[in-house]
N, C-alpha and C positions, 0 to 999 in steps of 0.2 A: 632702471629696470635690472633685475639680476641677469647675469649671463646665462645661468641655468639653475636648476634645482638639484641638489645632491640628495638622492634618496636615502632614507634611514627608517628602519622599522620600529614603530613604537611597541616594543616587546614588554608590555606590562605583565606583572606577575599575578596570576589568577588567584582569587580568594582573598585578596587584600582589602582592607577597609579603604574606601575612597570617599572623597568629600561630597560627591553627588548623593551619597546615601544619608547625609546629615541634614535632617529636616527640622527647622525651628518653627515655633508657633507662628511667627510673623513673616518669615522669609526663608528662602532656600539658598544656602551658600553654594554657588556653583563655581568650579574652576575651569570647566570646559566651555562655558558660555554657549550652550545649545550646540555642542559638537564643533564649533568654529575652530577652536584651538586644535582639536583632534584632527580636523580636516587639513589644517595647515601642516601639521606634522606628517600626515600621509603624503602631502604634496612634496615635501622635502625641505632641506635647508637652502636658503637663498644664497647663491654664489655670485658675488660681485667681482668686478675687476679689482685686482690688488696691485698696488704700485710700491716698489721698493724705494723708500725715501732716503735711507742712509745705510751704509755698511760700516760697522765699527770693528776694526781688527787691531786691537791694542798690541798683541804679540808681534804683529808684522813689522812694527817699527824697530824691533830688536833682532830681526832675522834678515838674511840676504834674500835676493829674489828667488834663487833656486830653492832655498830652504822653505820659503813661503809657498812655492809651487808644490813641493813635496808635502807640506803640511796641509794644503788645500785638498790634495788627492787623498790624504789619510782621513779627512773629516767625513763623518757619516751623519752627523746630527747638527741641525741648525738651531741656534738660540734665537728666539724671535720676540720682538716687541711689536704687537699688532694694535693699531688704532682702529677700533670697530666694535660692534656689538658681539656678544657671546655667540649668537647664532651664526653670523656671517664668518666669524673667526673659526668656528667649528666646521663650517662648510669648506673653508680653505684647507684646514688640516686634513679633513676627510678626503678631499680631492687630491691632496698631495700624499695621501697614505701615511700621515704622521700620527703616531699613537703616543699617548701620554700614560705614564705609570703612576702618577700621583696628582690629584687635584685638590687644591685648597681654594675655597672661594669665601669671600667676605662680602656678600651682596648687600644692597640696601636692605634696611631692617623694616621698611614700611612704618617708620617712626613718626612721620609727619613733619620732620625737621628739614631745614635747609642747611647744607654743608658748604663751607667756604675754605679757600686756601688763603693764607695770609700773604699779602704782597708787600714787599719792602722797597721803599725808595732807596737807591744807592747814593753814595756820596758823589758830589761833583768832583771829578778828578783834579780840577784846578784849585780846589779848596780842601782836599781830602785831609791833609795834615792838620790844618787849622780846626776843622770840624771835629776830628778825632780828639784833639786836645780839649775842645769845649765839651765834648760828650762825657769826659771824665767827671764833670761837675753837673751835667744836665741829664735829667731823666727824659729822654726824647724817644723812647722805644715806640710809643703810640704815635708820636708825631710823624715818624718816618714810615708808617705802614697803614694799610687798609685791607679790607677783605674782598676777595673776588669769589662770587658764588660759583660753586662747582656743579652741584646738582641738587634738585629738590626731591627728597625722599618722601613724596606725598602720593599715596595710592589708596584706592579702596581695596579691600581684601580680595574681592573677586578678580580685579585686574592684576593685582600682584601675584596671585596664585596661578592665573593663566600664564603669566610671564615666566614664573619659576618652573611651571610644568614643562613648557617648551625648552627652557634652558637646561633643565636636568636631563631630558632626553637627548638633547644635542651633545651635551658633555659626555653622557654615557656612550654615545656612538663613536667617540674618539679615544675612549679608554682602552688600554690593553687588557688582556684576559686576567692578569694578576694585579690590576690597578686598585687603588683605594681612593675614596673621596671624603674630604672633611668640609662640612658646611657650617659656617660661623654665623650665628644669629643671636637674638636676645628674646625677651619675653613678648615682643609685639606679635610676631608671626611664627616663632620657632615651632610651636606645637602643631600648627597647620602644615608647615613644610615637612615635619617628621612624617606625617601621614602620606604626603606626596612621595617622599623618599622610600617609604615602605612599598608603595605601588611601583615606582620606577625601578628600584634596585632589589626589592624583595625583603620581606621582614627577616628572613633567615640570614641575609647578608648584613644586617645591622650588627655593629661591633660595640660601640660605646656612645653614650651621651656624656660628653666631657663638660664639666663645669669649670670655667676659668674665672676664678674669684680674684678680686682686686679691691684695694682700699682707695679712699679719696673722698673729697667733699661731696655732699649730696644735698639737693634742694627739696627732697621729698619731706613733707611735714606731717602728713596724716597716715604714713605707712612706714614699714621698715625700709631702710635705704636699699635700693636695687644695685647691688655691687657684684654682678657676675654676668657673663655671657655663656651661651650654650653652643657647643660644637658637636655636630652629629657626624659620626664616623661610620661609613659603610664601605664594603668591598664589592667589587663586581662579581666575583665568584668565591668559592671556598678557598682556592689557592691564591694567597696574596702575601705580599711582603710584610713582615712585622718584626721589628727589632725593639724590644722593650727598653725603656729608659730606666736607669737605676739611680737612687739617691742613697747616701750613707745611712746606716741604721743609727738611730739615736742612742741605742744602748752601747754601741761600740763593741770592743772585744775584752772589756774589763770583767772582773769577777768570773773568769772562765770556769773556775771550779763549780760555782753555783749554776752556771748555764749548762755545762755538759754533764754533770753528775756522773752516773755510772755508764755512760755511753761507750761503745766500742771505739777503738782508736780510728778505725776507718770512717765511722759516722762522725766522729769529732772533726776529722779533717774536712769532711764534706760540709759540715755546718760552718766551720771557719771560712771555707771557700765562699759559701753563700753570704756570710756576713761581710766579708771583705768586698764582695761584689756589690753589696748594698741591697736596698729594698726597691722592688719595681714600683715605678710611679703609678698611682691609681687614677681613677677617672675624676678626681677632684684636684685641680691645679691651683694652689694658692701660693706657689713659690715663684711665680713669674710676674714681675712688675709691669704695669702699663707703661707706654712709651714716655709719658710725661715725667716718669721717675728715672728715666735713663736719658739724660740730657744729650749725650753724644749722638744719639740716634734720631733726635727730633728733626723732621723735615718740614714742619709747619703745614702738614697735610692732614685734612680731616679724616678721622677714623683710622689713622695709622696704627698698626699693631707692632708689638715689640719683636725684635729679632729672636729672642729666646723662645717665644711661643712657636714661631715657624721652625726654628731649629729642632725643637722636640718633635714636631709633627713630621718634618722631612726625614729626620734620622729614623723615626719609627717605621715609616711606610715606604721607604725607597732605599736603594743602594747607590753607590757611586756610578756615574755614567748613565743613570736613568733620567727620564724626562719629568719635570715638575711643572705643572701649569696652574696659573691663576687667571680666571676669566673676568674678574672684577679687580684688577691689579692695584688700583689706587697708587700708593706711594712707592710700590715696587719692592717691598720688603721680601716678599716670597721669592722673586727672581734673584735678588742680591744674596739671600741666605742660601738658596739652592746652588748658586754659582760658587759661593764660598765653601760649600760642602762637597764640591766635585760633581754636582748634578747639572744636567742641561735644563734650560728654563724656557717657558713660553709665558709671556706677560700680555694680557689683553685688557684694554680699557677704551671707553668711548671718548675720553677727554684727552686733548693734546697735552695738558699740564701733567697728567699722569705719565705719559710717554716721556716727556722731557725730564721730569723728576727722576724717573727710573733710569733713563739713559745716563744722566749726570752722576747718579749714585753708583752705577756700575763702573763707570770710568774711574771714579775716585777709589772704588774698591780694588780695581785692577792695579792702580798706581800704588795703593797702600801695600798690596802684596809684593809688588816689585821692590818697594823701599824696604820692606821687612826682611827680604832675603835677596841677595844678588844671585840670579839664576844663570846657570850655564845654558847654552843653546839646546842641549839635550833635555834639560829640565823644562825649558820653555815648550819644546815640542811635546814632551810627555804630558805636561799640564794642559796644553791646548787640545790634545787628543781626548783627554779625559772629560773636560767640561768646556774649555775654551774661553779665552779672554776676547771674545768676539760675539757679535750679534748683528742681526738685521732689523731695521725698523720698517715695518710695512704699514701702508695706509689702505683701508678698504674704501673703495670709491662707491659709497652708497648714496651720494647726493646730499648728505647732511653734515659734511665735515668741513664746511667753510670756516666755521667759528670753532672755538676751543672745546666746547662741549654742548650738548643739546639744550641746556638751560639758556646759554647765551644766544644760540641760534633762534630759539623761540622768542626771546626778548627782542631780537633784531627784526623778526619777520614783519611785524606790523609796520615798521618804518620803510620796508622794502616794497610793500604793496601800496601803490599810489592811491590816495583817497580813503584808505581804510581807517575807520574810527570806531570807537566803542558805541554800542547801542544798548541801553539798559532795557529796552522793551523786548529784546531778543533773548531767547533761551541761551544758557551758557554753552550749549552745543556749538553755537556760531561764534567765531572769533571776533566778529564785528560786522560792519556793513560799509558798502560804498554807495554814495548818493549820486545817481545818474540823472541827468537833466530830462531824459525821455522815459526811462523805466522806473525812476524813483529809487527807493531803497533796495539795494541788492545785498542780501546776507552772504557772508563769506565763511566757508568752513576750511580750517587748516588742521591737518593731522597733528596730534600731540606727539612730538618727537621723544617724549619721555615714556610713552606707552607704545611698546612694539606692536601691540595688537591693532593699532590704527595706521601703521606704516604702509600697509598694502591696501589699496582700494580694491575690494573684491565684492562679490555679490552679497554676502551677508552684511557688510558695512553699508552698501548701497541700499539694501532692503530696509535697513534702519533709517537711512536718510529719507527714503521715499515714504515710508509708512509711519514714522515717528516724528522726525525733525521738521519736515516740510509741512505736514498738516497743522502743526502747532504755530505756524507763522501767521502774522496779521493778514487779513483778507486782501489787502492791496499789494502784496508782494507778487511780482510777475516773474522774477528770475533769481536764481541763487548760483553762486560760484563754488565749486568743490575742488580744492587743491589736493593733489596727491603727490607722494614721493615715488611709490611704485604702484603699478596697476596690473591686476591679474586678468589677462585675456581681455584686452580692451574691446574687440568686436563683440564678444559675448556679453560684456558689461553694458555696452550701449544697446544691444538687443534686449537685455533685461529691463533697462530703463524704458524703452519703447513699449514693451509688453506689459509692464507693471505700474507705470506712473499714471495714475488716474487723476492727478491734480492738474491744474492749469499753469503750474509754475515750471518754467524752463530750467533745466539743470545743465550748467556749463562745466565741463571738466578742464582743469588746467594743471600743467606739470609744474610743481613747485621748484624743481631743480633749475628750470630756465631762469627763475628769478635769482636763485642763489649763484648760478654760474656767471651772471652778469655783474656781480658785485666783487670788487677786488679791494681788500683792505691792506694797505701798505703804509708803513711809516716812512718818513722822509729822512734820508741819510746824506749828509755832506761830508766827504772824506778826501784825503790826499794820499796818494801812493807813490813812494819814492824808493829808489835803490841807493842804499848807503852802506859802504864797506862790504860789498858782495852779499848784502842781505836786503830783503824787501821790508820796508817800514810803512804800515798803513796807519794813519792818524785819523780818528773820527773827529771832525770839526764841530758838527752839530747833529742833533737827532730830535726829530719832531714826531710825536705820536698823538694825533688828534683824539683818538679814542681814549687813551690814557689821560690826556689833559681834561677831557670831558668828565671822566670818572673822578679825577681829583677835584675838579670844580664842584661836582655834586657833593663830594665829601666835605669840602670847605663850606658849602652853603648850609649843611647840617650843623656845622660848628659855629656859624655866624651868630646864632642866637645866644651864644655864651658870652659874647662881647669881649672876647680875648684879643689883645693886640697881636698882630702877626709876628712871628719870629722867623726871620729870613736866614736860613742856614745854607742857601745855595747861590746867593747873589755874589757875583765876582767882585762887586764893590764893597762887600762886607769885610771888615777886617777882624783879626783875631780878638782884639780888645773889646770891640763892640759886641761880638758874640758872647764872650764870657761875662761881660758886665750885665747882660740881659738874662742871666741864668735863672732869675726868679720869675720870668714871664711864664704863665701857666696856659699856654696856647696849645691847641691841637690842630692848628692850621698847617697845611702842606703847601709850600711854594717851590716852584721849579725854576731853575735858571734859564736864561735864553738859549744856551747851547744844549740843554736837555740831556746831558750824558748820564744824569742820575737815573734815567729810565731804562738803561741798558743792563741786561743781565749776562748775556753771552755774545761773544764774537767768534765766529768760526770761519776759517779760510780753506777753500778747496783748491789745491795746486795740482790736482790729478786730471780732472775732466770737467767739461761743462755740459756734456750730453747725457750722462747717466745719473744714477743715484749719488747722493752726496758722500764725499769722502772728506773728513775733517783732518787735514794734514797738520794744522796748528790751530789752537783755540785757547781763549782765555774766558774764564767765568768770574764774575764779581759776586762774592757772597754777600749776605745781608749786612755784614759788618764792614763791607767795602774792600775786603782783602781779595787779592787775585788768586784764583785757582788756575794754574798754568798747565794745560794738558792733563788735568786730573790731579795735579800735585798742589797741595795747599801751600801758600806762602803767607808772609806777614807784610807783603808789599801792597801799597795802595795803587790802584790803576791810574796810569797817566794819560789815558785816552788813546793808547797806541797798541798795536800788535805787530810782532816781527816774525817773518818767515824766512827760512833758508832757501826755499824754492820760489819760483815766480808764481804769484797768486793769480788764479783764473776767475774766481768768484768768491763773494763774501756773503755770509748769512748772519744777521743780527737778530737776537731774540730780546724782546723787551721784558720788563719785570712781570708782566701778566701772561707771557707765553706766546704772544704774536711774533711771527718770524717774517723778516723782510730779506729778500735776496737781491744782490746786485752783481752784475758781471763787470769785470774790469776791462777796460778798452785796450 
């Protein structure tokens, strides 16, 4: 349940075209769903408990205690990575009176596609050198990786527009008076969302429909290839920041006599100045390559956008020291570029993979800046006051964050509800049914975590259950179970059921969070911690991840039909000659060694506290090529299964290659 609701006024602009007015021959496209969405907006933004997971202060390691204290006192703005939905993140920002000056969002496109993050098996530290040598002659990129589903971009238009309508109002409520917003979409729903934005922000505050054109392969056979996205640029008010971007004139300054003719000297100098400045970028951007053309930026994250695109937007509509927010942050490109350009950032996403990817990318960016220039203490302090090599990771406790993202939570729910099974005779409204010895078949409703409109069990949703879903059930059904994440005024809801349920079917309400809270998913870590030469050495002896092993087994079963002989690249008994001699084996099977260290992506040690949010005093990350990233600094060393700290370790966090984190306290 939310702690409270943060009020915000749906200040629509009168006289705008709205989708309720669009009537088709066979259906009416509604985005307010009989005023249900509008009523939720009037109720306010749901404010949940928010927990600080980690505080990252990269600059602090280069300053003394007193300098850090002074620096903390000087800070006025927090950089934030928030795991949660757009609405709940906006509720937190509004409650803390945090305003944003620029918003860029790249929300789902309602494309009907599933998006995945590529997961790479790391090298076994015991065999890293041998495997690296074998890989020079073997093409095993696909062998060492599989995909992990991130989210399903599957909506009907009405649900999608309901969701966007709420999100746009929530975002507007935390925008400063001179703020701008860029909404990145494509042909699927862009034209619908344009109408929503006219209503929410006002047609007079529309600035540009930007076309981002790009090249690349296309699978379209009966139409022209679709090779552009659309970005809608609006401002909150007339007074907004805008710094035009300029590119060189193609004509240059040659043939000046023909260009200037009989112009006065003063005018000639003015024209020369303009030509040297360049030509302002127009609303057709065909000079920015997609990320797959910029290899150094690739994070293997679906829908990732290039840094150059965000750089142009951030420079155009913000100044140094301002706050840039992305409420569908994905790979974290917006946060990284904002920080690189001296802006503060707020990154929001529902998936833990997004938070982890962004965290690691920011740390590496901080380290790159440090390596590029040796900063004095004064320069460090000045840089930190401007944008800060620091950020907090917050987790919104909305009851659905047990797994890495809503898709995986939905996939797991059926196995958590004892006895639940699919029933073809039931409408798709019901997730399945439980077979009870006394009551017979009991249909079960589970809210769709991908659809925010079903997250709160309220009177409109219960009215649908009573008057639409239950009457369509077979006649022998005696009871149904309705799970909820949040419930709006439970006494009033039960009173509504009593007064309006004319069926003979009993409706039982159950809190879904009670099921989720009882489940703990942890990997098994076997380690040894020793003090050697005044330093603490932690060696990971073995690592077991049942969930990942299951995932790999499913992958291998799909490959079994190809009748390929397994190629073991991780077995400690395998020798270099055997690996290389089998270079012609065309298998895609993945096998993991008994010690399982190939499944580890990051090891972080907290030497500061065990009671509060995480502080990573030392950490190593193993990249997809097997090389170690030591506290944000890239190396060409293979991991040896160890991590060394100068201070006594108090607790350790290990992240596996799919993003699950396991924490252990040292004795």
